[in-house]
N, C-alpha and C positions, 0 to 999 in steps of 0.2 A: 549365555551370549552377552558380551559387553557392547554397549552402544558408545561409540566414540563421538564426542561433540566438540564443536568450536563455537565460541560466542563472539559475535561481531557487534560491538557497541562502543561508542566513544565515551560513555560515562563509566568511570571506574566503579561507582557504587552499584550499578546494574551488573557489571561483570562479577563483582564480589558476591552479590546476592545470589546470582545463579550458581556461582562456584559452590557456595555453601549448600544450596538446595541439592545440587547434583551429588555432592560428596556424601549426602545423607541417604542416597538411594542406591541400593545394590544394583549393579549391572549398568550403571551410567558413569562414564569417565570423561572429564573435561581434558581434552588433549591440546587445546590452544585457545588463544584469544586474539582479537583483531580490533583496532581502534578506528578503522575506516574501511571503505569499500575495496580499495586496492589491496590492503592487507588481507581482507576476507577472501578475495580471489586467490591470492598467493597461498593462503592457508588451505584453501580447498584443494589446490593442486598438489601441494607438498605433503599435507597431512592426511588427505583423503578421509575426512571424518564421515560418519554415517549421516550426521545431521549438522547443519550450520544454522544456528539461531541468529537471525539477522535483524538489526535495527534498520529503519528506513532512512532517518535523518542523520547522516554522518558527514564529516568534513571531506572535501574532495569528491571522490566517487561515492554517490549515495547507495543505499541498500537495494533500490530497484535496479540500477545499472549493474551493481555487483552481482545480483541474482541472475540477471540476463547473461552476464559473462560466465558465471559459474555453470549455468545450464549448457553453455557452449563448450567449455574446456574441462569441466568435471561433472558430467551429467548424472553420475551415480550419487552425488552429494545431494541429500534432501534439504531444501531450504525452508525454514520455519520463520516467518516474520514475527517479530516481537516489537510492538511499537505503540506509541501514544495515539497514532492517527487511525481513525476509523471511518473517514469519509469514503464515499463510493469510489472516487477516482483513485485513491491510494490502494484500496483493497483490490480493485480490478487491475490496476497497473502491476501490482505484485503478482497476481495470478498470471497475467499475460507474460510477465518476465520469467515465469517458471517456478515460483514459490509453490510449495505443496500445502502450506498452512499459514494461518494468520491469527495471531493471538495478541490481545492487548496487554500492555504492561499493567500490572495490578491484578492480573488473573490469579486465582487461587493456586498454590503450589501443586496441588493434585492435578489441576487442569493443565498446568504447564508440563508436568511429567507425562501425562497422558498424551498431550499434543506431540511431544518429542517422539514417543513410541509410535504414534499413529503415522507421522510422516516418514519415519524410518521404515515402516512396514508398507509404504507406498500408498497410504490413504491420504485423502484431502481432509484437512481439519480446519474448522473455524471456531474461534471463541464464541461464547453465547451471544454477546452483543453484536459481534461482526456477522454471525450467522443470521440474526434477525434482519440486519440491514441488507445483507446479500439477498435474502428471500424477498424482502420488500422491493428491492431494486429490480429483481427479475420478474416479479408478479404485478408491479404497478405499470400501467401504460405510460410510456415516456412521451412528454409533450413534443410535438413536432418531429417525431422520430424519422418520418419519411423525408422531411425537409432538411436541407443543409447537411448532407452526409459527410461533408469534410470536417464537421465539428465532432468532438468527443461527446459522450453522454453528459458529462459534467458541463461542458460548454453549452450544450443545448438547454440544460436546466437554467444556466445563468441567462442565456438569451431569452428564454421564456419569461423570466422574471423581469428582464429589461423591458420586454414588450408589454408586460403588465404594468409598467410605470414605476417599478421600484428603484430607489436610489442604491448606490453601491453598498452603503452601510446596512440598509435593510436586507439586501441580498446576502450579505455576509452573515447577518443574524439568522436569516431563514435557513441557510445551508450549513451553518456552523463552521464557517470559514473565516480566516483572517482577512481584513479589508485589503491588504496587499495581494493576497491570493486572488481575490475577486478582480482586482485591477489587472492582474496578469492574465486572468482568463478573458477579460473583456478585450484587452489588447490583442490576444490571439484570435478571438472571435472576429474582431474588425478586420484583421489582416486576412483571415481565411475567407471572409465574406466580401472582401475588397470594398469596404465602405470606409468613409472618412469621418463619419460622425455618428453619435448615438441616435439621432433622429432618423438617419438613413437606415441604420440597423433595425430600428423599431418598425419602420415602414415595411421593410422586407419581411421581418418576422411576422408581423400581423397579416400580411398578405398570404403567408403560408399557414395561417390559422393559429399562430402562437399568441400567448398573452391572454 
């Protein structure tokens, strides 16, 4: 049985690297490529591959949104995320969107081939590093989980660190995020909490036992 595969990634070097990898494995056939999310959705509908290998960060429609749309219009296509991003929010956003697997760029070729076969067979697959993070996420008590249900898990993490008195740069370092990403999370937190200042957010968070 041949597995038909489409690669969605805006970097030609990634596409070519995967093309070379797949051409060396019997039973794996690359039937198309896409450079952005909209092209990935179109390829899923027109080519009906067994597996779509999807990058998260792409111009226009990103990989998360494309995966969500593919789950709606071509649910038989198994999506395997292949990305540089291993933060909790990206992993779980991908899973919620309908991805069956999540592997980091730089994974060993054998791991990549195994991941493609696994998602094609209907299994859920995580790369080693991502699996460790997912297990840690699921088994570690989340700070303030009962409070502020309107916040995402990542936003609660950020709020907890704000309540602990950390500055944005320190939060970025602690969570392994870009400073701009932290700023975006904080803007979203303030809007959802309906507060106008950091001090007001800290007061509410500490009242809820955070920090």
